[in-house]
C-alpha positions in Angstrom: 15.3 -18.1 -30.5 17.6 -17.9 -27.0 15.4 -17.1 -24.1 16.9 -14.1 -22.2 17.6 -15.4 -18.3 17.0 -12.9 -15.6 18.0 -14.3 -11.7 19.3 -11.0 -10.4 19.0 -7.5 -10.5 21.4 -6.7 -13.1 19.7 -9.2 -15.5 16.4 -7.9 -15.0 17.6 -4.6 -15.3 19.5 -5.2 -18.8 16.4 -6.9 -19.4 14.5 -3.6 -19.3 16.6 -1.4 -20.9 15.2 -3.5 -24.4 11.7 -2.6 -23.5 10.9 0.9 -26.2 6.8 1.2 -24.9 6.0 4.1 -23.0 4.9 3.7 -19.3 2.7 5.9 -18.1 1.8 5.6 -14.0 -1.7 6.8 -13.6 -2.4 7.9 -10.1 -4.2 10.5 -8.1 -0.5 12.1 -7.1 2.9 12.2 -9.4 4.6 10.6 -5.9 2.4 7.6 -5.3 3.1 3.8 -5.4 4.1 3.3 -8.8 6.8 5.7 -8.9 9.7 3.1 -8.0 10.2 1.6 -11.0 10.5 5.2 -12.2 15.2 3.8 -12.9 14.1 0.5 -14.5 12.1 2.3 -17.8 13.5 3.6 -20.4 10.4 5.9 -21.3 8.5 6.9 -17.9 5.5 9.2 -17.4 3.4 10.5 -15.2 -0.2 10.5 -15.1 -1.4 12.7 -12.3 -5.5 14.0 -11.3 -3.7 16.7 -8.0 -1.1 19.1 -8.4 1.1 18.8 -4.9 4.7 20.1 -3.6 7.3 17.5 -4.8 6.3 18.0 -8.5 8.9 20.4 -9.5 11.8 18.0 -7.9 9.8 14.9 -10.0 9.7 17.2 -12.9 12.5 17.2 -13.5 13.4 13.4 -14.4 9.7 12.7 -15.5 7.5 14.0 -18.3 4.5 14.6 -15.8 0.8 15.1 -17.8 -1.9 16.7 -15.2 -5.5 16.0 -15.8 -7.6 19.8 -16.3 -3.7 20.5 -17.7 -2.2 21.2 -14.1 -4.8 23.8 -13.6 -5.2 21.8 -9.5 -3.0 23.1 -6.6 -3.5 20.6 -3.9 -7.5 20.0 -2.3 -7.8 23.7 -1.5 -10.6 25.8 -1.2 -10.5 27.5 -4.4 -11.4 29.0 -7.9 -10.2 26.1 -9.4 -10.8 23.0 -8.2 -13.8 21.4 -10.2 -17.0 20.6 -9.7 -16.8 16.8 -7.6 -20.8 16.4 -7.8 -20.5 17.1 -11.5 -17.2 14.4 -11.6 -19.7 11.5 -9.6 -22.5 11.7 -12.0 -20.4 11.2 -15.2 -18.1 8.9 -13.8 -19.7 7.5 -10.2 -18.2 7.3 -6.9 -15.8 4.8 -8.2 -13.2 3.9 -5.7 -11.1 4.8 -9.1 -12.6 7.9 -9.4 -10.0 10.8 -9.9 -7.9 8.2 -11.8 -10.9 7.0 -14.6 -11.2 10.6 -14.4 -7.9 11.4 -15.9 -9.4 9.2 -18.7 -11.3 11.5 -19.6 -9.4 14.3 -20.8 -9.0 14.6 -24.2 -5.7 16.3 -24.3 -4.0 13.6 -22.2 -5.5 10.7 -24.3 -4.9 12.1 -27.4 -1.4 12.5 -26.2 -0.8 8.9 -25.6 -2.7 7.9 -28.7 0.3 9.2 -30.5 2.8 6.7 -29.6 4.0 4.0 -32.1 4.3 1.7 -29.3 1.2 0.1 -27.4 1.1 2.2 -23.7 2.0 0.2 -21.3 -0.9 2.0 -17.8 0.7 1.7 -14.3 -2.5 1.3 -11.9 -2.1 1.3 -8.1 -5.8 -1.6 -8.1 -8.2 -2.4 -10.4 -12.1 -0.8 -9.9 -15.2 -1.9 -11.6 -14.8 1.5 -13.2 -11.6 1.8 -14.7 -12.1 -1.8 -16.0 -14.8 -0.1 -17.8 -12.5 3.1 -18.6 -10.0 0.9 -19.8 -12.5 -1.3 -22.5 -12.3 1.8 -24.9 -8.3 1.3 -25.6 -6.2 -0.9 -27.1 -3.6 -0.5 -24.0 -1.8 -3.0 -22.3 -2.8 -2.3 -18.3 -0.7 -3.9 -14.9 -2.6 -3.2 -12.2 -4.8 -6.6 -10.5 -7.2 -8.8 -11.4 -10.5 -7.2 -10.6 -12.7 -10.3 -10.2 -10.2 -11.9 -7.9 -8.9 -9.0 -5.9 -12.8 -8.8 -5.0 -12.8 -12.6 -4.1 -10.0 -12.1 -1.9 -10.7 -9.0 0.0 -13.5 -11.2 1.5 -11.6 -12.4 5.0 -14.1 -15.0 5.0 -13.5 -16.2 2.0 -9.7 -16.0 2.2 -9.8 -18.0 5.6 -11.4 -20.9 3.2 -8.4 -20.7 1.8 -6.1 -21.1 4.3 -7.8 -24.3 5.5 -7.8 -25.5 1.7 -4.0 -26.0 2.0 -3.6 -26.7 5.5 -1.7 -23.0 6.9 -2.9 -22.4 10.2 -5.6 -20.1 10.9 -6.1 -18.6 14.5 -10.0 -19.8 16.4 -12.4 -18.1 14.9 -16.4 -18.1 14.1 -18.7 -16.5 11.3 -22.1 -15.4 12.2 -24.1 -13.2 11.1 -23.9 -9.3 12.1 -27.0 -8.7 13.6 -27.1 -12.4 16.0 -23.9 -11.5 17.8 -24.1 -13.3 21.0 -21.0 -12.5 23.3 -21.4 -15.1 26.1 -21.2 -17.6 23.3 -18.4 -15.6 21.1 -16.6 -15.7 24.5 -17.3 -19.4 25.3 -15.7 -20.4 22.0 -12.7 -17.4 21.8 -12.1 -16.3 24.6 -12.5 -12.5 26.2 -10.4 -11.3 23.8 -11.1 -11.0 20.3 -10.9 -9.1 16.8 -14.3 -8.4 14.7 -13.4 -7.8 11.5 -15.8 -7.1 8.4 -14.9 -9.2 5.2 -14.6 -6.5 2.4 -13.0 -3.7 5.1 -9.8 -2.7 4.6 -7.0 -0.7 6.7 -8.5 -1.1 9.2 -11.9 0.4 8.7 -13.9 -2.1 9.9 -11.6 -3.8 12.4 -12.3 -4.1 15.8 -10.3 -5.2 19.1 -12.5 -5.9 21.9 -11.1 -6.4 25.9 -14.3 -7.1 27.4 -17.9 -7.6 27.4 -18.7 -3.0 28.2 -16.3 -3.4 25.0 -18.1 -5.6 22.8 -21.0 -3.5 24.0 -19.4 -0.5 22.9 -18.1 -1.0 20.4 -21.3 -2.6 17.6 -23.6 0.2 19.2 -20.7 2.7 18.0 -21.5 5.1 15.1 -17.9 3.2 12.9 -19.4 0.4 13.9 -23.2 0.5 12.4 -21.4 2.2 9.2 -19.3 -1.1 8.6 -22.8 -2.9 9.2 -24.7 -0.7 6.3 -22.0 -1.5 3.9 -21.5 -5.2 4.8 -24.1 -6.7 1.8 -23.8 -10.3 2.7 -24.3 -10.1 6.3 -21.5 -11.7 7.9 -18.7 -11.0 9.9 -15.8 -12.6 11.1 -14.9 -13.1 14.7 -11.0 -14.3 15.8 -9.2 -15.6 19.1 -7.1 -12.3 19.2 -3.5 -13.7 18.8 -0.5 -12.1 21.2 1.3 -10.4 19.1 3.7 -7.5 19.1 4.6 -8.1 15.5 2.5 -7.8 11.9 4.6 -9.1 9.5 3.4 -8.7 5.4 6.0 -9.8 2.7 5.3 -9.7 -1.3 4.6 -12.5 -3.6 4.6 -12.8 -7.1 2.7 -15.6 -9.4 4.9 -15.9 -12.7 4.3 -18.5 -15.5 8.1 -20.3 -14.1 6.9 -20.1 -10.6 6.2 -18.4 -7.1 8.6 -15.0 -6.8 8.3 -13.8 -2.9 10.1 -11.8 -0.8 11.6 -11.3 2.7 9.6 -11.0 5.7 9.3 -6.9 6.5 7.2 -5.2 9.4 3.9 -3.3 9.1 3.1 -0.7 11.2 -0.1 -1.1 13.3 -2.2 1.4 15.6 1.2 4.0 16.2 -0.2 6.3 18.5 1.4 9.6 17.5 -0.2 9.2 13.6 -3.8 7.4 14.9 -6.4 9.3 16.6 -8.5 6.6 18.9 -11.4 7.8 16.6 -10.2 6.4 13.7 -10.2 2.4 15.4 -8.1 -0.1 15.4 -5.1 -1.7 13.6 -5.0 1.1 11.3 -2.1 0.7 8.9 0.4 3.5 9.5 3.8 2.2 7.6 6.2 -0.2 7.4 9.7 -0.9 9.0 12.5 -2.6 7.5 15.8 -1.5 9.7 14.7 -3.7 12.6 12.6 -6.6 11.1 15.2 -9.5 12.0 12.7 -13.0 11.9 14.3 -16.0 13.2 14.5 -18.7 10.3 11.7 -20.7 11.8 9.2 -17.8 11.4 10.9 -17.1 7.7 9.7 -20.9 7.2 7.1 -20.2 7.7 6.9 -17.4 5.7 8.0 -18.9 2.9 6.0 -21.7 2.7 2.7 -19.8 2.9 3.6 -17.9 0.7 4.0 -20.7 -2.2 1.0 -22.7 -1.1 -0.9 -19.3 -2.0 0.5 -18.6 -4.6 0.2 -21.9 -6.1 -3.6 -22.1 -5.5 -4.7 -18.5 -7.0 -2.4 -19.6 -9.6 -4.2 -22.8 -10.0 -7.9 -21.7 -8.9 -8.0 -18.4 -10.1 -5.6 -18.0 -13.4 -4.3 -15.1 -11.1 -0.7 -13.9 -12.6 1.1 -11.0 -10.7 1.8 -9.3 -7.4 -0.1 -9.5 -4.1 1.0 -8.6 -0.3 0.8 -11.6 2.4 -0.2 -10.2 5.9 0.4 -11.7 9.0 0.8 -11.9 13.3 3.4 -13.5 15.2 1.8 -15.3 18.5 4.1 -14.3 20.7 3.7 -17.3 22.7 3.7 -20.3 20.5 5.9 -18.7 17.5 3.1 -19.4 15.1 2.9 -16.8 11.9 -1.1 -16.6 11.0 -1.7 -15.3 7.5 -4.4 -13.2 8.2 -5.2 -11.3 5.0 -3.9 -10.7 1.2 -3.8 -7.9 -1.1 -4.3 -8.2 -4.3 -2.5 -5.1 -5.5 0.7 -3.4 -4.5 0.4 -2.5 -1.2 1.1 0.4 0.7 4.9 -0.1 1.2 5.2 0.8 -2.3 7.0 2.8 -4.0 9.8 3.0 -1.0 9.9 -0.7 -1.0 11.1 -0.6 -4.9 13.4 1.9 -4.2 15.1 0.3 -1.0 15.2 -3.0 -3.3 16.9 -0.7 -5.8 19.4 0.9 -3.6 20.3 -2.8 -1.9 20.7 -4.5 -5.6 17.2 -7.0 -5.2 15.4 -7.8 -7.5 12.7 -5.5 -7.8 9.4 -7.4 -7.4 7.5 -4.9 -8.9 9.1 -5.2 -12.1 8.5 -8.6 -12.1 5.2 -8.1 -11.7 5.3 -5.6 -15.1 6.3 -8.3 -17.0 3.4 -11.1 -16.0 1.3 -8.7 -17.9 3.6 -7.6 -21.3 3.0 -11.0 -22.5 7.1 -10.9 -24.0 8.0 -14.4 -24.7 11.9 -13.8 -25.4 12.8 -14.5 -21.4 12.6 -16.7 -18.6 12.8 -16.4 -14.9 15.1 -17.7 -12.8 12.3 -18.4 -10.0 15.4 -20.5 -7.1 17.9 -17.6 -8.3 15.6 -14.7 -8.0 13.8 -16.0 -4.3 17.6 -16.5 -2.8 18.3 -12.7 -3.9 15.8 -11.4 -3.0 15.8 -12.0 0.5 18.4 -10.1 3.3 18.2 -7.8 5.5 17.6 -4.0 4.3 17.3 -0.3 6.0 14.6 1.9 5.9 11.1 2.9 7.9 8.5 4.7 6.6 4.9 6.4 8.1 2.2 7.7 6.8 1.3 10.5 8.6 -3.0 11.1 9.4 -5.0 14.0 9.9 -6.0 14.1 13.4 -9.6 14.8 13.2 -13.2 13.1 11.7 -14.1 16.7 11.1 -12.7 19.1 8.0 -9.3 20.0 9.0 -6.4 22.8 7.5 -2.5 22.9 7.2 -2.0 26.2 8.9 1.4 25.7 8.5 3.9 24.1 5.5 5.9 21.4 4.9 8.8 21.8 2.3 9.1 18.3 0.3 11.9 16.8 0.1 15.0 15.7 2.8 14.9 17.4 6.2 18.2 16.6 9.0 18.1 16.5 12.2 21.4 18.2 14.0 23.7 17.3 17.1 21.7 19.2 18.8 18.3 17.8 18.3 17.3 20.6 15.9 14.9 19.6 12.1 15.9 22.3 9.2 15.0 21.6 6.1 18.1 20.3 3.8 17.5 19.9 0.2 14.4 19.1 -2.2 13.8 16.0 -3.1 11.3 13.1 -3.5 12.9 9.3 -4.0 14.3 7.0 -1.1 17.4 7.0 -3.1 18.0 10.6 -2.5 18.6 10.4 1.6 22.5 9.9 2.9 22.3 8.9 6.2 20.2 7.8 9.1 20.1 11.3 10.5 18.2 12.8 7.4 13.8 12.0 6.6 12.5 12.7 3.4 8.3 14.2 3.2 6.4 13.1 0.2 3.5 11.9 -1.3 1.0 14.7 -1.5 2.7 17.5 0.5 0.3 20.0 0.6 -0.1 23.3 0.0 -1.3 25.6 3.0 -4.8 25.5 3.9 -5.1 21.8 2.1 -8.4 20.0 3.3 -8.3 17.2 5.1 -11.3 15.5 6.2 -12.4 11.5 8.2 -8.7 10.8 9.7 -7.6 11.1 6.2 -3.0 10.1 5.1 -1.6 14.0 5.0 2.0 13.0 3.9 4.6 10.0 4.3 8.1 10.4 5.8 10.7 8.3 4.9 14.2 7.6 6.6 17.1 5.3 6.3 16.5 4.4 9.7 14.2 2.9 12.1 10.4 4.1 12.9 10.0 0.9 15.1 11.9 -1.6 17.0 11.5 -5.1 17.2 8.8 -4.7 20.0 6.8 -3.0 17.6 7.1 0.3 19.6 8.1 3.8 17.9 12.0 5.1 18.5 12.7 8.2 19.7 13.4 9.5 16.5 10.0 8.9 14.7 8.4 10.6 17.9 10.5 13.7 17.1 10.3 13.3 13.6 6.2 12.8 13.8 5.6 15.4 15.8 7.7 17.9 13.7 5.9 17.3 10.7 2.9 18.1 12.8 3.8 21.1 14.5 4.6 22.9 11.1 1.5 21.2 9.7 -1.1 22.5 12.3 -4.1 21.1 11.0 -6.6 23.2 12.3 -10.8 23.8 12.4 
């Protein structure tokens, strides 16, 4: 049988048109990391735990099935919100407990089991509880290998991988968390250091230390002590601080034909307009593509790292599918250091998939899904895909976080959709929408992903909404643009988060 050759955007999309199986994006909100694949799939549906304000726009295009038939209207104080203690006692405090709850809804399960073609379920990341929940059903699950994820989430283990495959690693030491000697650390690594707990994420266990005073204040802080309590193996990684403005990232996919990878783009880290000091350092705030302009020498280092790490995970862990690869770029030496591998779709989705569609690049998310379908009627032209998946793209997005560790409520409301900045600098709501593809000009921005109803409760600096633009939120010096500052200020003022 002659196999279909997938080599670029059009051939990938055309192949997907031959797939008749139903696909379900399973997540907390209808708009999630998974929805960027929507225009490639014939029968794309959504299973969600919580309602949010962008639902009306999404529902015009896709069927949405809600946990408890959609009686929840955001995370608000009210009689329609379920007893979470009851849910926890039934499911446990799994990181995917809301997703697991969807799989306990009999009406949703009965609906999915009516399909003649085996359903394909898309999930953001796997967890122990989710693995167990899926064992009951004969479905195809597209996620990430939970066991590989647990290994690679450990920053100490990842350091060993880098050394095994001869990739650069900043000077570091591994120490027990109860045995931290400031003088020893500084003599070995210098005064400015980074302390990381091995399995922390989103900056929750990352601490940048600038001085002796900073060191002792940090290790006695509530946040540090909380991470120590969670750190079962008791070891931490301490690294020399790499002098940098930029934290590049790329997407990689392990396929049976070889390693496929995107171009480098920016992570937005610790943007002061959206991150309060109490949340910590190393906090992921979004991504920037518009201003991403890396020299060929830096890109070559990234491509080399993607190939080596991808091959290592394939050969040593049997891994298939997508992972995100984080770097720091040393301003002085221009060495690109891989610092973290994320065995899952990363925070740049779904915007990244939407950007790739707009720019006619093959969607790496679509290639990831194929690795789980076990179809044998196609072949990937890896060389061509890697060539087609490169090039400049215009777009940027930011998380807006709540501004307190205490409980706050939004006393105001943003509309889910597109706003426009006028010539006089005034901002007005333009139209309801949910996708990057709905943006027209660089003077517009989109508010989406869990847009809250009034009086929604947020605790511990949690993410509130995302804002997306075709313009730029960050420059090549790692600073927020004036456009970003204006948009962020408007959104916070409108939301009016108060205790």
